[in-house]
C-alpha positions in Angstrom: -4.3 28.9 -5.5 -1.7 29.8 -8.1 0.2 27.3 -10.3 3.5 28.0 -8.3 1.8 27.2 -5.1 0.2 23.9 -6.5 3.8 23.0 -7.8 5.5 23.5 -4.5 3.0 22.4 -2.2 1.4 19.5 -4.1 3.1 18.0 -7.2 6.8 18.3 -6.0 5.9 16.3 -2.5 4.1 13.8 -4.7 6.9 13.5 -7.1 9.4 13.1 -4.2 7.4 10.5 -2.3 6.4 8.5 -5.5 10.2 8.4 -6.5 11.0 7.1 -2.9 8.8 4.2 -3.0 9.4 3.4 -6.9 12.9 3.4 -6.1 12.5 0.9 -3.2 10.0 -1.5 -5.2 12.6 -1.5 -8.1 15.6 -2.0 -6.2 13.9 -5.0 -4.7 13.7 -6.6 -8.1 17.2 -5.4 -9.0 19.2 -6.7 -6.0 17.6 -10.1 -5.9 18.1 -10.5 -9.7 22.1 -9.6 -9.1 22.0 -12.2 -6.1 20.6 -14.7 -8.7 23.1 -14.0 -11.2 21.0 -12.2 -13.5 22.1 -9.3 -15.7 20.4 -5.9 -15.3 20.5 -3.8 -18.4 18.6 -0.6 -17.1 17.3 0.8 -13.8 15.3 3.7 -14.5 13.2 6.1 -12.6 10.6 7.5 -14.9 9.6 6.5 -18.2 10.3 7.8 -21.7 13.3 9.7 -22.9 16.3 9.6 -20.4 17.2 12.9 -19.2 20.4 11.9 -17.4 22.3 8.5 -16.4 25.6 6.5 -15.8 26.8 2.9 -16.2 27.9 1.0 -13.3 30.5 -1.6 -13.2 28.3 -4.5 -13.9 26.9 -2.7 -17.1 23.6 -1.5 -15.8 22.4 1.7 -17.1 20.8 3.8 -14.1 18.9 6.6 -15.4 16.4 9.3 -14.7 13.8 9.6 -17.5 11.2 12.3 -18.7 8.1 11.1 -17.1 8.5 10.6 -13.3 5.4 8.4 -12.5 7.0 5.3 -12.0 10.0 3.0 -13.1 11.3 -0.2 -14.3 14.1 -2.6 -14.4 14.8 -4.3 -17.6 16.7 -7.7 -17.5 19.1 -9.2 -19.8 16.7 -11.2 -22.4 13.6 -8.9 -21.8 11.7 -8.2 -24.7 10.7 -4.9 -23.7 10.8 -2.7 -20.4 7.5 -4.4 -19.1 9.4 -7.6 -18.8 6.4 -9.0 -20.5 8.5 -11.9 -21.9 11.7 -13.1 -23.3 13.3 -11.5 -26.4 12.9 -14.2 -29.4 14.7 -12.0 -31.9 18.1 -13.7 -31.6 19.3 -16.9 -30.1 21.3 -16.5 -27.0 25.0 -18.0 -26.4 25.6 -20.2 -23.3 27.1 -17.5 -21.6 24.2 -15.1 -22.1 21.6 -17.8 -21.0 23.6 -17.8 -17.6 22.7 -14.2 -17.1 19.2 -14.2 -18.6 16.1 -14.1 -16.1 13.9 -16.3 -18.5 16.7 -19.0 -18.3 16.7 -19.2 -14.6 15.0 -21.9 -12.4 11.4 -20.9 -11.8 12.1 -20.4 -8.1 14.9 -17.9 -8.8 12.4 -16.1 -11.3 9.7 -16.1 -8.7 12.0 -14.7 -6.1 13.2 -11.7 -8.5 9.6 -10.9 -9.1 8.5 -11.3 -5.6 11.3 -9.2 -4.2 9.6 -5.7 -5.5 6.6 -6.0 -3.4 8.5 -7.6 -0.5 11.0 -4.8 -0.4 8.0 -2.3 -0.2 6.8 -4.2 2.8 10.1 -4.6 4.5 10.8 -0.8 3.7 7.7 0.1 5.5 8.2 -1.9 8.5 11.6 -0.3 9.0 10.1 3.1 8.6 7.4 2.8 11.1 9.9 1.0 13.3 12.3 3.7 13.2 9.4 6.3 13.8 8.1 4.3 17.0 11.8 4.2 18.4 12.5 7.9 17.9 9.3 9.6 17.9 7.0 7.0 19.5 3.6 5.5 18.8 0.3 7.6 19.6 -1.2 6.1 22.8 -4.3 7.1 24.2 -6.5 5.2 26.8 -9.5 3.6 25.3 -12.0 5.6 27.4 -15.1 6.7 25.8 -15.5 10.4 26.3 -19.0 10.6 24.8 -21.5 8.5 22.8 -23.4 10.1 19.9 -26.9 10.3 19.9 -28.7 7.9 17.7 -25.4 6.2 16.6 -24.8 2.4 16.7 -23.0 2.6 20.1 -25.8 4.4 21.7 -28.3 1.7 20.4 -26.3 -0.9 21.9 -25.9 0.6 25.2 -22.3 1.9 25.5 -21.8 5.0 27.8 -19.4 7.7 28.4 -16.9 6.4 30.7 -17.0 2.7 29.4 -13.1 1.6 28.9 -13.1 -0.6 26.0 -11.0 -3.6 26.9 -11.6 -6.2 23.7 -13.1 -6.1 20.5 -14.3 -9.5 19.0 -11.9 -11.2 21.8 -9.2 -9.1 20.6 -7.5 -7.2 23.7 -7.6 -3.3 23.1 -4.9 -1.2 25.2 -5.1 2.1 22.9 -7.9 4.1 21.6 -6.0 4.2 18.1 -6.5 0.4 18.1 -10.3 0.9 17.9 -10.0 3.5 15.1 -8.1 0.9 13.2 -10.5 -2.1 13.8 -13.8 -0.5 13.4 -13.4 0.3 9.6 -12.8 -3.4 9.0 -16.4 -4.2 10.3 -18.9 -2.2 8.0 -22.1 -3.7 8.6 -20.8 -6.5 10.5 -21.8 -7.1 14.4 -18.7 -6.7 16.7 -18.6 -8.0 20.2 -17.3 -5.0 22.2 -16.4 -5.7 26.0 -16.0 -3.1 28.2 -15.1 -2.1 31.9 -17.8 0.0 33.5 -17.0 0.8 37.0 -15.2 -2.3 37.6 -17.7 -4.6 36.0 -17.0 -6.5 32.7 -19.8 -6.2 30.2 -20.3 -7.2 26.5 -22.3 -5.6 23.7 -22.9 -6.2 20.1 -22.5 -3.1 18.0 -22.7 -2.9 14.4 -20.8 0.1 12.8 -22.5 2.2 10.2 -21.3 3.8 7.0 -21.0 7.6 7.5 -19.4 10.3 5.5 -16.7 11.9 7.6 -14.4 15.1 6.8 -10.8 15.1 7.8 -9.0 18.3 9.0 -8.0 18.9 5.2 -11.7 19.0 4.1 -11.5 15.6 2.3 -14.7 13.6 2.7 -14.6 10.0 3.3 -17.3 7.2 3.9 -16.2 5.1 6.6 -17.8 2.9 9.3 -18.4 4.4 12.6 -19.5 3.3 16.0 -20.5 7.0 17.0 -18.2 7.4 20.0 -15.5 9.9 21.1 -12.3 9.4 23.0 -12.2 11.0 26.8 -10.1 13.9 27.2 -7.4 12.1 28.8 -3.9 12.8 27.5 -2.4 11.1 24.6 1.3 10.2 24.9 3.8 9.4 22.4 5.3 6.1 23.6 9.0 5.4 22.4 9.8 1.6 22.1 12.9 -0.6 22.2 13.9 -1.9 18.9 12.4 -5.6 19.4 9.1 -4.0 20.3 9.1 -1.5 17.6 9.6 -4.1 15.0 7.1 -6.0 16.1 4.6 -3.1 16.5 5.8 -1.9 13.1 5.0 -5.4 11.4 1.7 -5.4 13.4 0.7 -1.8 11.8 1.9 -2.8 8.5 -0.3 -5.9 8.3 -3.2 -3.8 9.7 -2.7 -1.5 6.7 -2.9 -4.7 4.2 -6.0 -6.2 6.2 -7.7 -2.8 5.9 -7.5 -2.4 2.4 -8.4 -5.7 1.6 -11.3 -5.5 3.6 -12.3 -2.3 2.1 -12.0 -4.0 -1.2 -14.0 -6.8 -0.1 -16.8 -4.3 1.0 -16.7 -2.6 -2.4 -17.0 -5.8 -4.3 -20.0 -7.0 -2.1 -21.7 -3.6 -2.1 -21.3 -2.6 1.1 -18.9 0.1 0.4 -19.1 2.6 -2.4 -16.0 3.0 -4.8 -16.0 6.5 -4.3 -12.9 5.9 -1.9 -10.8 4.7 -4.8 -8.3 7.3 -5.8 -5.9 7.8 -8.3 -2.6 9.9 -9.1 -4.6 13.1 -8.4 -5.8 12.2 -4.9 -2.5 10.5 -3.9 -0.7 13.9 -4.8 -3.4 15.5 -2.8 -2.5 13.4 0.4 1.2 13.7 -0.4 1.1 17.5 -0.4 -1.1 17.2 2.9 1.4 15.0 4.7 4.3 17.2 3.4 2.4 20.3 5.2 1.6 18.3 8.3 5.1 17.7 9.3 8.3 15.9 8.5 7.2 12.7 10.6 3.7 12.6 8.8 5.3 12.9 5.4 7.6 10.0 6.5 4.8 7.7 7.5 2.7 8.6 4.6 5.9 7.4 2.4 5.5 4.1 4.3 1.9 4.1 3.9 2.3 4.4 0.3 4.9 1.7 0.0 2.6 -0.9 1.6 -0.1 0.3 -1.0 2.2 -0.1 -4.0 3.5 -3.5 -2.7 0.0 -4.8 -2.1 -1.4 -3.6 -5.6 1.4 -5.1 -7.2 0.7 -8.3 -5.8 -2.5 -8.8 -7.5 -3.0 -11.6 -9.8 -3.2 -9.6 -12.9 -0.7 -9.9 -15.8 1.2 -7.0 -16.2 1.7 -6.7 -12.6 4.3 -8.6 -10.2 1.3 -11.0 -9.0 0.5 -11.9 -12.8 4.0 -12.9 -13.4 4.1 -14.8 -10.0 0.6 -16.4 -11.2 2.3 -17.9 -14.4 5.3 -18.9 -12.6 3.4 -21.0 -10.2 1.4 -22.4 -13.0 4.8 -23.3 -14.5 6.0 -24.8 -11.3 2.8 -27.2 -11.1 2.7 -28.1 -14.7 6.3 -28.6 -15.0 6.3 -26.3 -18.1 5.5 -22.7 -18.9 2.1 -21.8 -20.4 2.2 -21.3 -24.1 3.4 -17.9 -25.7 0.0 -17.2 -27.0 -1.7 -17.9 -23.7 0.8 -15.6 -21.8 0.3 -12.9 -24.6 -3.4 -13.2 -24.1 -2.9 -12.6 -20.4 -0.7 -9.6 -20.8 -3.5 -8.0 -23.0 -6.1 -8.7 -20.5 -3.9 -7.5 -17.7 -3.1 -4.4 -19.6 -6.8 -3.8 -20.5 -7.8 -4.2 -16.8 -4.9 -1.9 -15.5 -6.0 0.9 -18.0 -9.3 0.5 -17.1 -8.8 0.9 -13.5 -6.7 3.7 -14.2 -9.1 5.6 -16.1 -11.8 4.7 -13.4 -9.8 6.2 -10.4 -8.6 9.1 -12.4 -12.4 9.8 -13.2 -13.1 9.5 -9.3 -10.5 12.0 -8.8 -11.7 14.5 -11.4 -15.2 14.2 -10.0 -14.1 14.7 -6.4 -12.2 17.9 -7.6 -15.4 19.3 -9.4 -17.6 18.6 -6.4 -15.2 20.2 -4.2 
C-alpha cells in the first residue's frame, strides 16, 4: 500500500473523526464555562503553533494548530493549556476574579470539568438515536443456527434451533443482544434460558476466551459461547424518537459497561492486554469504518466519543477525572489541597498517561509487525 493510499484511506478519516470527538469534548467545557461566567481565552483544535484562527466577540481565540491529535480550552487565569492550576504570576483584580475559573465555586468548577465527558456521552446518544430513527437498529431473531462442537454452548447442552429468551434473568429479543452480553462474562457462568419446542429450559454456560478474526483481518481475543445465528433474515427496525433515545442511551451505557468489564478482566488477569490499542489502532479502525460506508463511519464516531468521555473520567490527575477528584476532596474538606500536593498529583498523573500511551503504542507496533 503506497503512502498516498494510506493517507487517503486511514490517516485522513482518523484525523476527521478525532477532530469531531475532540471538538465535542472541548465544546462541552467551553459552553458550560460560558454559562458559569468564566472567560475562555483559547479554544484550540490541535496542539503547537497556530495555523489559523479568529477572535469571537467574547474575546476567545478560536484556532486550528499544527498537531491535530487533540485539543484544549484555556480558561482565563489558567497557568497553561493543560488547566493544571491557576496562574500565580500576578494578582488578579476583582473584575478578573469574576471571570476566572479558579475563583468560581467548587460546584461550578466541577460542572465545567464534567461537561467535556458529559457532552461526549450526550453526542453519542444523539448520533445513535438519529441512526436508529433514520436507518434503523439491526434486529435478528435470537435463534441458534448452529452450535460449535467442543464449545461451551455444546458442553452445556444448547442445540441448533433453540431460541434464547433470557441471559441471567435479562430478557433477550435480538441476537445482537447476545453478542453484546457474552463479552462481559469471560470465565463467568451465565444462566441461559431457551425456548426449545415450546418448552422453557435453563442452562449454565461459561464463555471461553477465543481468538477471533473480523472482516478486516483484525485478530481479537474475546469470550464466546460457540453458537451461530440462524439464517432468519436480519431487519433494520426504525424507531420513533422516544424509543430511539431510550435504545441509544442503553446502547451507550452498554459500551461503557463493556469497556469497564474488559478493563476489570485485564486487571484480574482473565483477559490479556493485547486488546488495548493506541492512536495507530484507532487510525486503522477509523479507516476501516470509513471504507464500510457512511453509517458505519458515523457509528464509529459515536463509539469513539464514548471512549474519549470515559477515558477522561478516570480519576487520574491531568485528566478531567483527576480534576473532579481534587474538587471532590475540596468540597469535603472545605478547602483545596495544597499547591504542593496538587503539583505532585499532576506529575504522577502525567507519568501515568505517558506510560499508558507508550504501552498502547507499543501494542500497536507489535500488532503491525506480527501482521
